[in-house]
N, C-alpha and C positions, 0 to 999 in steps of 0.2 A: 404722473404717478397718482396711484387711491392711495388715502390714507384716510382709515376711521380713527374721531377724535374720540374715547372717554372719558369725560369730565368727571365730578362728583367730589363731596366730601370724603368719603374712601375712609368714614369712622369706623369699625376698620372696613378693609376692602377683601369682598368674598367667595365663594366658588358660585355666588350666579352672577357677582360680575365678571366672573372670568367664563364663567358656561356664553352667556349673553355673546359678549366679545367673538368670541370661538367660532361663533355659529356663523353670527353677519360678515366676518374676516373671511370663511370659506364660500359662504352665500352670494356675493357680492366681487366677487375673488378679487380682495382690497392687496394691496402691496404690503400693508403698515396699519395695524394699528397703536394710534400712542394713547397715554394714556394718563391726565393733566387731574393730578389731583388739585383742590379749591386750597388757599392760602388760607383766606380769607372771607366763604361765603356772607354776601349780604344778608339770607335771608335766617341767620343764626350768629347769636353771639357767642363772642371768642372764648369762652370761659366752658360754650354745649360742646366744643370739637376737642380732641387733643389734639401737640404743636403740632405746627401741619409739617417739623419734621419727620415725626414721628411717621404720619400719613403717608409720607413718599417716602421712606424707607420700608413700609410696609410693602408700598404698592412693588417697590422694587423689587422685593422678596418674595412677591407673588408671581412677578412676571420673567423672570431670572432665565429659567427653563425655556420660554419661549420665543424662538427667533425673531417673531415675525408681530410681538410686543414688547414694549419699551416703556420706559415714563420719562414722565417730562417736566422739569422742574420752571417751565415758564411764570405760573400765576405765583410761584414761592417768589420769585427772584420780582415778582413783580412787585414795588411800591404801594399800600391799600389795598381795597377792596379788591376779589376775584369775579370779571365780568367774561363772559362765555366770547363777547362779541367782540371785547377788546383779543381775545387769547383767540381768537379764526384768524381775526387779521391779524397780527403776528406768522401765526403759522402762515399763513398764503404769503406773505412776505419774506418768508424764514425760507421755503420750502421753492416757488417763483411761478411762476403763471403759470407752468403747467402742469399743476395744483390742484386735485380733487378731493373735497373734504367730506366724508359723513360724520354728521355730529349722531352717536347714540346713547340711546337715552332709554330710562324708565316712564312707562304712560305713569307713572305718579309724580315725575320728573314734568314729564311733558304737559299736564294738566297745571305746572306753577307756571307756565311758562313765560303768559300772558302778561307776568307782572318785572318780568327783565328788563332789562338794558337794554333799550335799541333790537327787540323780542322780531320785530319784524325781519330785519335785517339779519337777523341768524339764517332766518329762514330761505336768504337770497345767496349766504357767501356758502354755505353747505346743503346739501344732501341729510335731512332732518333725517332719522331713519328713529322709530319708535320704538320700543323693544316689550312684550310681554312683563307683568308680574302677576303673583300671585294674587285673585280677589277682585283684579280689575279685567274687563270686558274690553282687548280693543278694535270690537266692531262698532262699539259704542260711545269711544271716545267724539267722534265726529259731532255727534245729535251733543253730547253734553256738556258742549264749548258754548257759553252764552255768546248775544251777539255783539256784546263789552271786549269779549276775550278772541273774535273775530276779527274784532276788529284792530286790535292791540299788535296779532300777530297776522297780521297784513292781509287775511282775508283769503286765506289757503287753499289749496286741497287735497283730499288725502285721499291715501292709496291703499286698500287694505289687502296682505300679501301671509300666507304660510310660508315659512322657509325651505318645504319641501318644492314650490310653486314657485320661487328666484332663479331666475337664468342668468348666471352670471357671466358677464360680456368685457373683457377688460377692454375691449378696444372702443366701447359707446361712449360716446361724448361725456361730459359732467352731469354734477348735479342739475337737475330741474326747479329751476326756480321757483320759490314757491308751493311747491306740492311738499307733502308728507307723507311715509312711507310707515304704516300700520307693521310693523313683521312680527307674526306670532312665532315664538322661540320656543326652547325645553326649556320650562318655569321653573326653577328651585326654587322653595319655599322657607327662601332665605331673605334675614335683614340685617341690618346694620346695628338695631334698637336693642333685638334679640339677644342680639352675641354680647352688645354690650351687657343685657341684663345678668346673661352667664355667667359672666365673667364677676359681675358683684358677687352675686351667688358663688363665687368657688366652685362654679360647675365644670365639666368637659367640654370644647366648642372645636373638637376633632371631627374634621368632613363635612364643617361650616367654614371651614379657613385653609390655607394651603398650611402644612405641618410648618412650614419656616416663620410663615405670621403668627402661627400661637406662641413657638419658640420666643420671639422675636416679642411680641404681647406682656407672657411672664418674666422675662429677663429683666423688662423698663418698668415691670409694675403699672400697665396701662388698664384706665375702666377700672382699678379695685381700690379707688376711694374709696368708697364708704365704706367695705370692709375693716380697712384700714384704720380710717378716724373711728370706725365701734371697737376697737381693740379686737379684731378675729384673728389678721394677720393671713397669710395664702397657704388653703387647706389644698396642698395638694398639686398637678399638672394640669397644667390644661388642655394638654394633650390626651387627656383620661388615664394617666400612668405610665405609658408610652413614650413617653422624652425621653429620650438616653443624654 
């Protein structure tokens, strides 16, 4: 089985995450993509992110209509901090020795990966696929890494691909250890940080997140803390007046 794994804080999940996963799914002929919300990301303070259950529910709502997408509570169920290397090992154990993993992340996340727990092992457990993000050049990633970062990642090799150049081959053997695939996909200029800011300002986030996610955020008053603390209340709908 060929499974894509898309981890992240997803605070909140948005259409950029979903589009990148969609393109990688088809380009690499994967059988499934699992979204894994981080419960307690090591690089973020707990108070900086929404509660794990809220982020899990938002990812569930965002993926419910795609039969080849699902969400896993594996990191939420595991005590302590969320480490990707432990998640990959658990998934391989869960799905069996014939399973091959494609670990999907944005270029901004990859450039922080050298600081992760057992970073070099991640490149042995899964095929790391790095997707484009607005403002980042994938073809410059390799020379951006410092010698120390390279050592911490286990001296990886890189291959730059445009999504249209990827030839799916389900019969091919699994991931190539130590190889990082830099894949240009349709890159939507959306960020979770900007979405949270729009919500704080009482502005619409329609067409940035799935409507189901926007409705969940509104119902649970997520990211509205500053306005509520200022006594401004909630003005209108996060769906820009279209919520029913």
